[in-house]
N, C-alpha and C positions, 0 to 999 in steps of 0.2 A: 628337115629338123636341124636346128642349130645346136652343135655340141656345147655342152656347158662344162665349166671347170668343176672339179670335185670340191673346190672351195666355195662355190656359189651356194647361197642359202636357198635350197629347194623348198617349194611349198610342200608341206606334209600331206600330199594326197593320200598316202598310205593310211594316215591317221583318220582322214575322212572316211575312207573305205571301212576301216575298223569300227569307227563310230556308227556308220550306217548299219553294219552287221550287228553291232552291239545294241543299237536302238531297236532293230527288228527282234532280236532275242529278248530284250527286256519287255517289249510289247507282248510277245508270246507268253512270257512269265506272268504279266499282269492280266492278260485276257484269257489264258487257257488254264483251266483248273489242274490239268496234269502237270504242266510246267510249274505252276505255283506250289503244288503239293511236293514236287521234287525239291524245289528250292527251300521250302520250309524244313525239310529233312536235312538237306546239306548244310543249312545254316549252323547246325550244331558242330559240324566238322570243320567249319572255317576257323573257329577259335583254336581247335586242336592243331590245325596246319600252321596258323600264325605262331602259336606257342612253340611248337617243335622247331620251326624255322628260326625264330628269333633267338631262342636259348641255344640251339646248336650252333648258330652262326657266331654269336658272341663268344662262346667257348672255343670255337674253331679259330677265331681271330686271335684270342689270347694264346692258344697253343701254337698257332702258326707263327706268331711273332717270336715266341720262345724258341721254336725250331730254327727260325731264320737267324736269330742271334747266336744260337748254338752253332749253326753252320758257318758263321763268320768269326767264331771264337779263335783265340790264339792257341787253345788246347786241341790237339789232334783228336783226342778221344771224343770230345763233344762234336767236332766237325764230322767225324766218321759216323757217330751214332745218329746225328741228324740226317745225313745223307742216306744212311741205311733205312731209316724209318720212311723218309720221303719216297724213295724209289720203290720200296716194297708196297706201301699202301697205295701209291698212285697206280701200281700195276694190277690192283685187284678191283674188279667191278664193284660199285657201291652196293648193289643188291646182294652180292656174295659176302661182302664185309658185314652188311646188315644181319644176314642170317648167321654168320660166324659169331658176331658179338652176342646176338640174342640167344643162341643155343650152345655156344661153346665157352665164350668168355664170361658171360653172366653166371652160369652155374659154377665155373671155376672161382669167380669172385665170391660167390656165396659160400663155397667150401672154405676158402681162405678166411673169410669173415667169421665163420663158425669156429674155425680152429683157433683164431686169435681170441674171440670172445669166450670160447670154451675155457681157455687158460685163465681168463679173468672171472669165470664163474657165471657168465650170462647165458640166457637161454638161446639156443640156435634158431636161425630163421630158415624158411623154406625157399626154394628157388622161385616158386610162384609168387613169393612176396616181393620179388624184384620186378617192378613194373615194366611191362612191355613198352610203355611210352618212353621210359628213361633208357631202356636198352636201345631204342631207336635213336634217341637224342645222342647217346654216347657213340653209336656207330656213325652217324652223320658228322659228329664232331671230329672223330678220328679220320674220316675220309677227307673232309674239307680242309682240315689242318694241314695236310700234306700239300694241297694245291695253294692255299693261302701262304704257306711258308715260302714258296717260290716267288709269290707276288711281293711279299715283304722284303725278301732278300734282294730282288731286282731293284726295288725302290730305294732301299738303304744304300746299295752300292752305286746308285746313280748320283748321289750327293758328291759334290766336288771335294776331293781330299784336301785341297788347299784350305777350305773353310774349316775343316776339322782340325787341321794342323794349326790354323790361326787361333781357334778356340782353345786348343791345348796350350798354345803359347801364352794365352791370357790367363792361364791357371784354372780353367774350368775342369771339373772332375769328369770322369767318364759318363756318369748319369746326367750331369748338367749338359754335356755336349750332345748326348742323345736327345734329351728333352727339349733343349732350346735351339739346337742347330740342325741335327740330323733328321729327327722324326718329322718336324713341321715341313721341311722341304720334301722329304720322301713321301709325305701324305698326298701332296699334289700329284705325284706320279702314280701312286698306287690306288688313288680313289676310283678311277674308272674301272679297273679290273676288280676291285673290291665290290663295287656296285654290281658288276656283271655276275660275280659269284653269288651275291646275295639273291639276285633274281633266279639264278640257276638252282639255288637251294630251295627256293619256293617250289619249283617244279619237282626237284628230286625228293622233296619231302613226301611226295605221293608214294614213294617206294615203301614207306612205313606201313602201307596197307597190307603188305604180305605178312606182317606180324599180327594183323587184326586190329591195329590201332585205328580208332574211329575218326580218321581224317576225312577230307572231302572225297577222295577216291574210294576209300573203303565203304563209306555210306552210299556212294553212287553205285558200287557193285551190289551191295545188299538191296538197295532200292530197285535196281533193274532186275535182279533175280526174283524180286517179289511181285513186281507189276508187269514184267515183260515188256516194258516200254523203253527199250534200249535207246532208240533214237532221241526221244525227249530227255531221258535221264542224262545221257552222256553229252548232249547239247548243253545242258545246264552246267554239268561238271566243267566242260571246256570253257563256258562263259565265265564261270567263277574264277578259274585259273587265269584266263586272259585278262579279266578285269584287274586282278591283283598284280600280275606281272607288268602289264602295260602302264598302269598307274605308277608302279615303282620305277619303271624305266624313265618315264617322263619326269618324275620328281628328282631322280638322280641326275639326269641331264641338266635340269635347271640348277641343281646344287653345284654341279661341276662348272657351269658358266659363271656362277657367283664367285666360286673359288678362284677362277682364272682372272676375274676382274679386280681382285684384291692385290 
């Protein structure tokens, strides 16, 4: 066997293997009533998974960018507060944070809301009125914001300081320097890890099933408990997640190549 360089463009044999397995699974879905029935049930949870993933990721990106900017601020209070949040949240397992937000933070927010609205003369709300879906979205947002903050920080700090000083010398404001000089260059650096975290969130969104949110995993558990066809049910669950994550990975790699060519 002739050793190849890591820079060589290997033929994606792994993708062919995945495609073969996927084709076999899709054939099972089309030809087997059990697989087809499971997929028809899971189809309802796909949109919930996509919704939770996209909304939580967008919010996490916004929060992560703010945390990164706070961590690079000239004010020590903001830097310390940002580092405190990042280190604390990154040290907590996502499922623990999910349960904490759902059953501790959410009721506390409801109490605070009722206290404020009570002063204004509005009717109170109940804890059950706080959707479990949004509790899950908030928990994933808080968790991933701590990871994305480090991604943004590394990307922003990778920009050459000389370019920032040159832009400052030209009279550009702080916002103009960030918008036209710093962020466009940092985006090229942070795009791959941002894509990886998005794919990771698709998988971690399955954790919301512990709250009873009807995503793919929760519907799979309910279906398997009802028909006792665990093999078929979880095969379809795995197939759905693999289809989503591999499609995203291929799309992100293609987008990265286009970004490099510009």
